[in-house]
N, C-alpha and C positions, 0 to 999 in steps of 0.2 A: 700853426702851420710850416712844412715843410715844400720846399718852391722846386724842388730837385728830389727826381728819384732814380730808380734803378731798373731800366730796362733792360729785358735780355730778346724782346722781338715784337715788332709793332707788326700788323695787318691789316690794312685794308680791303674795302667790298667784303666781309664775313658777314655768311646770315648763318652765324651756326649759334655764339654765345648773344641771342637776343633777338630785338623783332627788329625787323627791315635789313636795310644794309649799314653796317654798323664798320666804325674804327678800333679797334680790338689792341689794349695793350695789354703784353704782356709781363710782369716784374719778376722781381729776382726774391727767395727767400719763402720758405714753407715750413711750418712747423711738422710735418706729415712726409714721411718715408716707402708711398704706396709702391708696394714691389711690384704692379702694373705699370707703374707711371710710365709715358712716355716723354717729357721731358726734366732727365736728372740734373740738366743744367740751370734749372729752373731753383733747387731746392737754397742750395749757399746766396747769403742776404748780397754780397761783394762782388763785382765783377771775375771771372775764371778763365782761365786758357782749355782748350781743347786740342788735343792730339789729332789731326789726322795723315796718316803715316805713306801713306799713297801719292802721295802734292808732295811729299820732303825734297828736294832735289841733292838729297844728301851732306854727310857730317863732311867729307873730303872737298867738297864744292863748295859746300856752304860755312858752315857749321857759327850763323850769327846769332842761334839760339843762345849757344854757349858762351860767345865774347861779351851777351849781352846781359846776362844772368848777375846780378851782386850778387846770389846765394850759394854760386861755384857749382859742385860736380852735382847735378841736379835730375839732367837726360842721360837718359836709358835708351838706346842706342842699339836696332836689330839689323843685320849685314848693311851695315852704315844708314840706316837713314832713322831717324827719328821713331822712336817706339813709347814713352810714355814718360811721363816726370814725376820723380818722386813729390807727393803731394805733400808730403809731412814737412819738406825743407821748405816748397814752393810758398811765398808769398802773395801770391796774385798780386806781383806790380806789374805786369804784361808786357813787362823793357820785350820779354824775347816775342811780344804778338808782333811789337811794332819796329824789329829789323824784320823779320822772319819775311822773305822775299817771293815764299813758292805759294802761301795758304795752306802748308801744313800746319800753322797753326791761329784755332780760330779762339774769339774774343769773343764768353757766354757774359755778356749785360756790359752797359755805358749808362754813361749818368745821362737825363736828359732832363732839360726843365719845363715848368708847366707850357712856359710859353711854346717853348719846341713843340710841346705835345699841341696847342692848341691850330699852330700853323699848318699840323700837317690835318686838325679834325677842319681845319676852314676851308682846304679844297675840296669836301668832301660831301659838304653843308648839301649842297643839291642834291645827293643822291640821299643824304636820311629825310629832304623836304618831299622825295619821290615817293619812299618806301614803307616811311616812317619809322625809320632807322634811329642811329643814334653812337653813344661811343661804350665801348665796357672794357670794366682792367679786369683782369683775370690771372694767371700766375703757373705755378706757387702760388701762391696766396697773395691777394693784395691786402691783404690788414696784414703784415707784417712792414708791409708801409702804410700803414692808416695817415698818418697826417699828410706825403702827398698824396692821395686817394681824397681827402678832404680837398685838399687844394685846386685838384684839376677839380673834379666836378663841381664845386664852389664856380669855379673860371666856366663851369660846361654852361652848371644852372641859369650863368649871369648872361650868359646868350644864346638860351633854349636850348637847350643838345638833354635828348632824351637819356641819361645814364643809366647803368646797369652794371650792379658788384659783384662777380664770379667766384666766393671765398668757397671754404673748407667751412670758416665761421669756427674755428680751433683757435677763436683768440677772445682775452677780456672783453666784459659788457664794454669798459670804456674803450675800444679802442675801435668796438663795432660802436659805439655812439655816433662817435668823428664825423664817419662818412654819411649817417642815413639822413642829416636834413636833405642832404645832396643827392640820392638816390631813388630811382622811379623803380626798380628790376631789381631783384636779387633772385641769384642763382648761385645751390647748394647741391652736395650730393649724399647721396642716405650707403654708403659703403657698407660697413655689417651693423647688422642690431645687438648684436654680442660684443658689452664691451675689451673683455682678454680677446675674443675672435682681432678686435676691432684693434687692440694694440698688437699682435702677430702679424698684422702685415699691416699696418700702417704707422706700427711705430709708437701710437699715441691711443689713451683709453675716445670712448665716445663720450663720455658727458660731458663734457664744456659743449660740444658741439648740438646732441641736441637739446640741452637746456638755451643757450642760445634760439635754436630754432623758436622752442616752444617761445621765448619772450618776442621775437619777430612775428608771428604769427600773433601771439595775442596786441600786438601795436598794431596788427592791422595790413602787416607787408604782405603785398601781393611774392608771391614764391614759385621760384619753380625747381623741382626736384631731379636729380639724375641719381640712378644707380647704373655704376659700372660691372656689368656685370659682370664676372668673372669667372669659370668653369672652375668648381670641386670647392670656389671659396667664397660667394657668398649666391649661387644663384639657388639651393638648397629649401625645399618647402620650410622648411623654421622658419630663414632666415626672412622667406619672401612675405610671409605669412606676418612674421611680429615685424615689416618696416606698414606693410597695408594698416597694420595697427596701431600706427604711431601714427600713419599721415590722417588718419580716420578721427582719431581718438583724442591728440594731444597737438594738429596742424587746424582745429576748429573749421576746415573749408577754405583756409589761406594759401594751398595748395593750386596751381591756375591747373600745368600738368606735371607730368611726371614723366621722364624719358627714360626710358633704358640706352644703355651705349654697350653691343659688345667688343666683350675685348678682342682686341688684337698687336699684334708683334708690332708694339712701334717703338723708336728712339733707339734699338739698340747700341748706331752707328757712334754715340751719341755717349752711351752709358762705357764702348772702347776710349771715349776723348778722353772721359776721362776720369779711367783707370778705374771705372765704378762696375762690381757683376754684376750683371744684369738674370732676373731673383725668376724669371718666366720662361726663362732658358729651358723648362724641362716641358713646357705647354705645349701640348699637338692637339693637334684641334680637325675634329671631321667637322667642316665650317656650317653644310647641312645644316647636319641633325642638332649641331651646335644653336644656328638659327632659329631652329624649329623651337627646341629649348626656352629661346627668351621671347619669340611670339606666344609659350604658351605662358608665358610668366606675365605679359603684356593682356593676356584674355581674364587672366586671374583676374588682375587690376582694376582693367576696366568692369571684369562683374562684382565686384566690390565699389563703384563707382567713382574710383579712381578716374580719370583720366590720362589714361597712358597714351605714348607712340613709344615706338622702335626706333630708333638711332641709326645712321648706315653708318657711322664710325665713331671709336674710343674719340675721344677727346686733343681733337685737332692737335697736334705735334708741328712744337718748329724746329724749322728747320734752317741748316746754314745756308747765309747769305750769298 
């Protein structure tokens, strides 16, 4: 087990990812690159620096980022203000972040020990007891740091806290097995049933994901599944019907709830801060018509005997502190 993990956000008092009021740890690292992801800072497993140009006080006034960087000339400036970093040269040493006096540089991800996490969790014990809540790990994908999740959840169970793992389950079964003895509830996505399309929009096929979901169901694990409904990507009849067939025929009644999460344009500033193109830029929605479509999909799932709810937003994005 690993007693230290890389956490990029902690949300207390959240009610979206598991029952009751929860403390949620968002861990760095993800094997997928979903084009609609609202948390691109979660992708890389190591801490990173994000650039927020509007907070820069100017190269002539400061220049601390350049002076502190051991790699030399990797910063880009526009009109005297920091505009970006050459990511091919950056080693993510965080020296520039530590030197910046104006919060123009944001640290995405920091090391936390199991005990540091437990100290936060214990503060909220009363809320768990009153609401039936507990602790959730999310990401990214927490199974990228399965050793840390195992250690954290082991500590949680030793003190009687409910645990929930939200994962893509794009991981080897050996990684999944580490956390299962200490996990009460599992949340995962069904993004696309066609593996080629899944690879096109997320960067990986879905074979391993579906295999793991089947195995979890066979072991009697209670599941909450989510479909992030993306217009023009996975909201068509063929994918929706295939998703229902998979749930009913292959997951053996283990799906407690299916949640539909409507696409929203979130995280665009974080893409800019990391120098990553936002691939949903061209998507323009007629919000009411799209919500009617999502509700129509929910009615279809419910008509097939699948308990389906419509969520109010896509996966909660982390915010700069």
